[in-house]
C-alpha positions in Angstrom: -73.7 48.7 -47.2 -77.0 49.4 -49.0 -79.9 50.3 -46.7 -83.4 50.8 -48.1 -85.9 52.7 -46.0 -89.6 53.1 -47.1 -92.7 54.4 -45.5 -95.6 56.8 -45.7 -95.4 60.6 -45.7 -93.8 62.2 -42.7 -93.3 59.0 -40.8 -89.6 59.5 -39.9 -87.8 58.0 -42.9 -85.5 61.0 -43.5 -84.7 61.3 -39.8 -83.8 57.6 -39.6 -81.7 57.9 -42.8 -79.8 60.9 -41.3 -79.2 59.0 -38.1 -77.9 55.9 -39.9 -75.7 58.1 -42.1 -74.1 59.5 -38.9 -73.6 56.0 -37.5 -72.2 54.5 -40.7 -70.1 57.4 -42.1 -66.3 57.1 -42.1 -65.8 60.1 -44.3 -68.2 62.6 -45.9 -72.0 62.3 -45.4 -73.6 63.2 -48.8 -77.2 64.2 -48.8 -78.5 63.5 -52.4 -81.6 65.7 -52.6 -83.9 64.8 -55.5 -86.8 67.2 -55.0 -87.6 70.0 -57.4 -88.8 73.3 -55.8 -92.0 73.4 -58.0 -94.6 74.8 -55.6 -94.9 76.5 -52.2 -95.5 73.2 -50.3 -92.4 71.5 -51.6 -90.3 74.6 -51.1 -91.3 74.6 -47.5 -90.5 70.9 -47.2 -87.1 71.4 -48.8 -86.4 74.3 -46.4 -87.5 72.2 -43.4 -85.1 69.4 -44.4 -82.3 71.8 -44.9 -82.9 73.3 -41.4 -83.0 69.8 -39.9 -79.7 68.9 -41.4 -77.9 72.1 -40.1 -74.9 71.2 -38.0 -75.1 67.5 -38.9 -72.1 67.6 -41.3 -73.9 66.8 -44.6 -72.7 67.9 -48.0 -75.8 68.5 -50.0 -75.9 67.6 -53.7 -79.2 68.6 -55.4 -79.8 66.2 -58.3 -83.4 65.7 -59.5 -82.5 63.4 -62.4 -79.6 61.2 -63.5 -78.5 60.5 -60.0 -75.7 58.2 -61.1 -73.8 61.2 -62.4 -72.6 62.0 -58.9 -70.5 58.8 -58.7 -67.4 60.7 -60.0 -67.7 63.0 -57.0 -67.6 60.2 -54.5 -64.5 59.0 -52.6 -63.7 56.0 -50.5 -65.5 56.3 -47.1 -68.4 58.4 -48.4 -71.9 57.7 -47.1 -74.7 58.8 -49.5 -78.3 59.4 -48.4 -80.6 59.5 -51.4 -83.8 61.3 -50.5 -86.1 60.3 -52.2 -86.4 57.6 -54.8 -90.1 58.4 -55.4 -89.2 62.0 -56.3 -86.4 60.9 -58.5 -88.6 58.5 -60.4 -91.4 61.1 -60.8 -88.8 63.7 -62.0 -87.6 61.2 -64.6 -91.0 59.9 -65.7 -92.8 63.2 -65.9 -90.2 65.6 -67.2 -91.3 67.3 -70.4 -88.4 65.9 -72.5 -88.9 62.3 -71.5 -89.8 59.9 -74.3 -88.1 57.0 -72.6 -90.3 54.0 -71.7 -91.0 53.6 -68.0 -89.2 50.3 -67.7 -86.1 51.9 -69.3 -86.2 54.7 -66.8 -86.5 52.2 -63.9 -83.6 50.2 -65.3 -81.4 53.3 -65.6 -82.3 54.5 -62.1 -81.5 51.0 -60.8 -78.1 51.1 -62.6 -77.5 54.5 -61.2 -78.1 53.2 -57.7 -75.7 50.3 -58.3 -73.1 52.7 -59.6 -73.4 54.9 -56.5 -73.4 51.9 -54.2 -70.2 50.6 -55.7 -68.5 53.9 -55.3 -69.7 54.9 -51.8 -69.1 52.8 -48.6 -72.7 53.2 -47.7 -75.8 54.1 -49.6 -79.1 54.8 -47.8 -82.1 55.1 -50.0 -85.3 56.7 -48.8 -88.6 56.1 -50.7 -92.3 56.6 -50.2 -95.0 54.0 -49.7 -97.7 55.1 -52.2 -99.3 51.7 -52.6 -102.1 51.4 -50.1 -104.7 54.1 -50.4 -107.0 52.3 -52.9 -107.9 55.4 -54.9 -108.5 55.4 -58.6 -105.8 57.2 -60.6 -105.0 58.2 -64.1 -103.1 55.8 -66.3 -99.9 57.8 -65.9 -100.0 57.8 -62.1 -100.8 54.0 -62.1 -97.7 53.5 -64.3 -95.7 55.6 -61.8 -96.9 53.5 -58.9 -96.2 50.2 -60.7 -92.7 51.4 -61.7 -91.9 52.5 -58.2 -93.1 49.2 -56.8 -90.8 47.4 -59.2 -87.9 49.6 -58.1 -88.7 48.9 -54.5 -88.6 45.2 -55.0 -85.3 45.3 -57.0 -83.6 47.6 -54.4 -84.8 45.6 -51.5 -83.5 42.4 -53.1 -79.9 43.8 -53.4 -80.0 45.8 -50.1 -78.2 44.7 -47.0 -81.0 46.1 -44.8 -84.6 46.9 -45.6 -86.6 49.0 -43.2 -90.2 50.3 -43.3 -91.2 53.3 -41.2 -94.7 53.2 -39.9 -96.0 56.0 -37.7 -92.5 56.7 -36.3 -91.8 53.0 -35.6 -89.5 50.7 -37.6 -90.5 47.4 -39.2 -87.3 45.5 -40.1 -87.8 43.4 -43.2 -84.2 42.4 -44.0 -81.1 41.9 -41.9 -82.2 43.9 -38.9 -80.3 46.8 -37.5 
């Protein structure tokens, strides 16, 4: 099963993803963490997420790029929680070595998601809603937002369930839980 969960910052997406992982898992619960510990704020968020997962039985794999490479580690029955698609895309688009066009990066990430989804029994993808603040951004940030929106649409289209978290509540968009 593929479950897509989106929403604003600190609205309960990860908590919901962890809860669903526990409900769906028949074997291992894999937490695919995509953040890069690049500054004090993100380091604190990473530590908070680790503390919140203690005792919940997750195997954590830290993979900030090329997420599909974990597919060889997966076995039948695994449930994978990818947290978060927005970080993964930013890591891929803004890494210093990247010369790949944005659409190619999005296509590769989408293929990686499909690869993981075929290998795992369940894949839960967490992503951020960064589409509604109305601020003016640089060209590169606008390209990031547009590319993330395209990924959201593609993933929601192939997902079994699509959920939006809003202020701790759930808006069910596809095949309600």
